[in-house]
Each structure stands twice: as C-alpha cells, then as structure tokens.
N, C-alpha and C positions, 0 to 999 in steps of 0.2 A: 650804503645798504649791505647787508650781509648776505653773501649769496647762500641759496637753498642747499643743505645738505642731503645727498642722496640717502634714503633709508636703510640699505645693504652699507653704507659707508659708517653712518651713525651707529647702527648695531654692532657692527664688528669693533669699531673702535671703542664702544662702551663695556664696561664691565657687567656681565648679566649674571645676577643672583637669581637662583629659584629657591625660595626658603623652605620648600616643603615637598617630599615625595616619599612613597611607601615602597619603592622599588626592592628594598633589601628583602622583602618577605617573599618576592617571587625567587630570588637568588636562594635564601634559604629552603625553600620548598623544591627547588632543582628544576624549576620551570623555565628559568631565561638565564642567560649568562651575561654580563655587563658587556663583555668586549663583541658579543656576537649581536648582529642587527636581526631582528625579527620583525614580524608584524603584530604580535601579541603585546599588549599593554602600549606604554606610551614612552619608556626611558632605555635606552641603552647607549653605550658609548658612541656608536655611529650618529646616532639622533641627536645626542648632546652636541656633537661635534657640528652637525649641519645646523643646528638651531643656533649656535653662536653662544652657548651657554659655559659662562666660565667659571661659576660658583654653584654647586650642586647639593643643598643639604638634605641628608639622607637620615629619614626617621627610623628609628627602631621601635616599631610599634609593639607593645604587650596588650594583647586582646583580652578582655574580662575572663574569657575561659583559662587564661593562663596565669590569673592574678597570684595564684597560691604558690607558682614557681616564676612569679615575675622577674626575680633577679637573675635566676639560670636562663630564663628566654632571653631577656635582653643580652647577657652574655654571648648565648649562641648567635643571636643577630649579628653582633659585633665581629663574632668570628668569621661569618659568612660575610659581611662587608670587607673584612681585611683580605679574606682570600680573593675576591673578585676585584679588588683595587690592585692587589699583587699580580693578579693575570692579565693586568691591562698593558703590559709592555710600556709602562711609564706614562702612558697618555694621560692617565689621571691618578693623583694622589691624595691622601689625607693632609688637609690643612688643620691647625690647631692654632695659629695665629694670623692676624692680618698681614705681616711681613711675609708669612709663608704663602699667604693666598695671593700676593702680589709676585712674589717670586714665579710661582706658577703660572699665574697669566701671562707675564712677561714672557716666559718661555713657550707660551703656546700650550699649555697643558691646563687640564681641568682641576679645580680644587674640590675635594670633596668635603663636607663638613658632616660630622656626626651628631647626630640630636636622639634624643629618648622621648617617644610619645607615650606617656602614662607614668604617674609616680607608682605603680604596682612595681614596677623596676626596683624600686627601693625596698619594696616588703616592709613598710613601716620604721625602717632604719636610716635615718639622715648620714650617718657614717659611711653608707654607702656612695654619698656622692664624691667621697674623696677618691674612691676606687675608681668610679664613672669618670672623673677628670683627669686622673692619670691615663686612661685609656682614650682620651682625646674627645669624649662628651664635652660639646660647647653649648648645646642649646637643650631645655628639658621642659616638658610641660609637666604639671601636677596630676592632671586627670586625663582621661579620653572622655568619651562622652558618660561614662560611668563614674560611679563616686570611688574613690580610692581613701587609704589612709591619711592621704594628704587634704583631702576636701571632696566638694560635690561637683560632679561633671553636670553638662548641660542637660543631660538627660536623666540625671539619678541625684537628688538631693536627701542626703541622710543627715547632715550636720548643720546645715543653716549656713553654709559658707566654708570657708577653709577651718581646719582642726588645728589644736594648738600645733603639731607637728609640721604641718602647711606652711604656717607663718613662719616656723623656725627654719624651715627650709629654704624658703623664699629668702631670707635674711643671708642663710650660708650660701646660697648660689651666689649671690652679688659677691660675698667675700670672696668666692672660689673662682668668679670670672666665668661663671656659665649663665647664659642669656634665659630668662624666664619666657617661657611660651604660653600665652594665657587662652589659646584658641578654643580649647574645649571646656572651660569653666564656667559653671552657673554663674548669673548674674552676680549673687550675693558671693560666691568665691572670688570672683572677679575683683569685686571693690574690696575685698578682704586683703588680695594681692595687691593693690595699689598701695592700701594704707600700709602693708607689712615692709615693703620695698622702698627704696628711695632712687634708684636708677632707672636707665631707659629699659624697657621689655618690649617683647613682639607679640604679636597675633600673627604665627607665620601663615596660616591658610584660613582666611575668614572673609565673609564679604559684609556689605552693608544692609541692616536691618530696615532702614528707610526704603530701600529699593525691593528687598524680598524679605520677608517677616518670618524666615525658618530660625527655628530656635538657636542654632550655631552662628547666626548672624549677629554682628554687634551695632547697638544703637549708637545715636548720635554723642550722647553723654560718654559712652565707652570709649568712642573714637578719639573724642577731645582728651579723655584724661590719658590715652596712650600718648597722643602728640603734647600734652604737658609735661610728659616726662621724657620727651625726646625720644619715644618709641615709633615702631614701623608696624604697619598692617600690611601683610602679604595677600593681595587679592587672590582667591580661590576661583578656580577654572570649572568648578561642579556646577553644572545646569539647576540642580535643584536648590543650590545656594544663590545661584545669580538670578534666578526667575525666570530664566530664558537661556539656550543652549546655542547662544552666538557669540560671536567676536565683540560684535557691537555692544553686546550687555556685558562683557568683561570691563570695556572701556566705559561704560556709564557707570559702573562701581568705581573705576579709578577717579571719575570725574567728581563723584560725589563726596569719595574720601578726601580729595583734593580741596574741595570747597570747605569742608567741615574741617579738616586737620591741618591743612596747608600741604604743598607739593613735598615738604622734607619730611614726610611721614607715611609716605605709600611705596609699597614695593609689590612684588611679585610671590606668590606662593601656590603653585599650580595644583598641588595634590596629586600630580600624577601618580599613576599606578595604585591610587586610593581612592579613587572615584570610578563609578559604574558607568558613566557616559560624560561626553567631553563636547566643547563648543565646535559647530562648524568653524573650520578655520584655525582651530588649534587641537587639532586631533592628536598631535603627539609633539614631544620636546622641539623636534625638527621644525615645528612651525613656530616657533617662539619670535621669529623677526617679522611675523604679522601685527605683533603687539606694537611695535616700533613704527611700522607703517601705519598701523591706526592712530596712535597717539599724534604722528606728524600732521595727519589729514584732521586732525581735531583740534590744531592749533598750537599744540605744546611745542615749546622752544627745545632746541637740541639740548640745553643744559638742563631743563627740567626732565627730560626725557631719560637723560643719563642718571638722574636721580632716582627715578622711577624703576628703573632697569637693574640698578644695582649699588648706587653710591649711598643712598639711603640705608639700607642693609649694612653695607661694610662701615659706615659711621657709628652703628649700634655695636656692632662687632667690637669696634675699635675701643669705644667706651666702656663695656663692660669687660672683655678679654684683658685690657689695659695692653695691648701689645700691638 
C-alpha cells in the first residue's frame, strides 16, 4: 500500500502553474510593486513564494478603451513587466521555453510567462505577431469580451465568429509557437478557432457552463473540443463564474471538467488581480496550497493532482512552443 503523502509535501514537489493573472496592470499604474508584499490585490513575489507558485502567466491586457492604440499599450505593459522582473533580485525571471522553466524551477526561482490578452494589441496587423514573439510573448487571446479585428468576443458579436484575419492569425500563431487562448471568444468564434488550427490550445481562465451559466463559461461541447485537441482549461477563481465564492466550488468545477474532458486537460487559471472578489479560502496567491489539500480530500491521487497543478499546462507549452 502506498503511504499517504502530506499535502504540503505534494504541493512543494509539484510544479504549480497559474495560467492567468492581470497583475501587470497594477505595476503599470504604479499602485504596487512585484517585490513588495502588500495587502492590496492578490499577487506579489512574497505571496507567490508562500503559495508555492512555480510558473505565473502574466497577461498584458489591452482594454477596449485602448483599442486604437492597442499595440502601444501592449508594449508599455511589456516594459512594466520587464522592469518589475528586473527589480526582483533574481527571484523571478521571464521564461520563453519549457527548458527555461525547468531550469528556473530547479533553482528555486519563479518562471514568468508573458501573455497578451486581446487581439487589439495587433491593431489589425498579423505581422506584429513576430514582434511580440521576439519579445517573449508565448500566449495570446484573440479578443477580450469585446470584438476585435480578429473576431467576436463573448459579449460583443459583430462578425459572426472569427474574421479572415483572425483565422490567419490562429494559423500563424501555431507556426510561431504562440499558444492560442480561447477564454474570451464568442461561441461561434470559438468553433471557428477550432477549425482554423490543428494543435493544442488553452482556455487559460474559464469555468464550466454546466455548473454556472455565465456567458464567459464553456459548455461541455467546448470542453470536449479542447480535450480532443490535447488542450487544457485553467479553472478560474472568480465567484461570478464559479456560481459560489468558495474553495469547494472551485473543486466542483475541477471535478466536472475532469469528468467531461479527462484529468489530462484540467489546470488552474486564477485570474488574480483581474477579478473583483475571490473565493473564501483562496484570497490570494499565498493560499494556493489549499487547492492541493482540497483535491486530496476529494480523492484525487498525487499523480492526478500534479497534472492539475501544472503538468498538463506544461505539456501544452512543450507541444506548441516546441522546446
């Protein structure tokens, strides 16, 4: 009989990946610093370390109000991201390959992955993908809730799905090793994206519509489509998407996705610093070990938990990035 593993030991030994946060907006606005612990918001370096987070995906969110200068805004946010990373005394560093992630984690450092949230960052020019790839962007969503030149967002439908440019961008992203994030796409745009691409993709911060009928959540057909392509859904911690602001409700969404998709396609995408409220028991990044404890109580094996905490996400990175 295999002896039970202590939750804290399992969490410490696992590679914990959070697929989405919006913390860079706080840095850009000058309200917080990465290296300085505060009571504001959900993420800073001390809380990431306390929570055992090994890989944090940081989104450069281009708001609809910034759409006309979306490219410039994305570059400004990337500059803010780089400044804060540089000021962290080496405790956290940008990673652009899975090998870099492994090296950082082995050294006890945190790997920061750069993402863009909203195709408005391209301002209708697919060629800008190359620039963002050179800057280390490794995940990109075609829209936020609003429509962009690439297609329809979940709350604004103008085109009946993806535009021809959006379909071309999906194909180019695969060629360039940038992971597609479908979290904010309309239903029709989602299915257009599925048809346009061939490889695995992510919904970095989404929940199950079967448990909470919010427009941002994914129905079971969408979940199965993601799994069929080898992708992963990062369970979002926002109570409005969960249907209830508790840790058990987060675990309910994990349970549902595991049943519908299989254990190999479930991950975590907190949406910290982009949500107005948080579940009890998951108030900030320092509380991430509570997820591991909860999964153990629900009967998940150590191997299954390691997959949910990060191995599944790393598999998608490896397959798309090619490194």
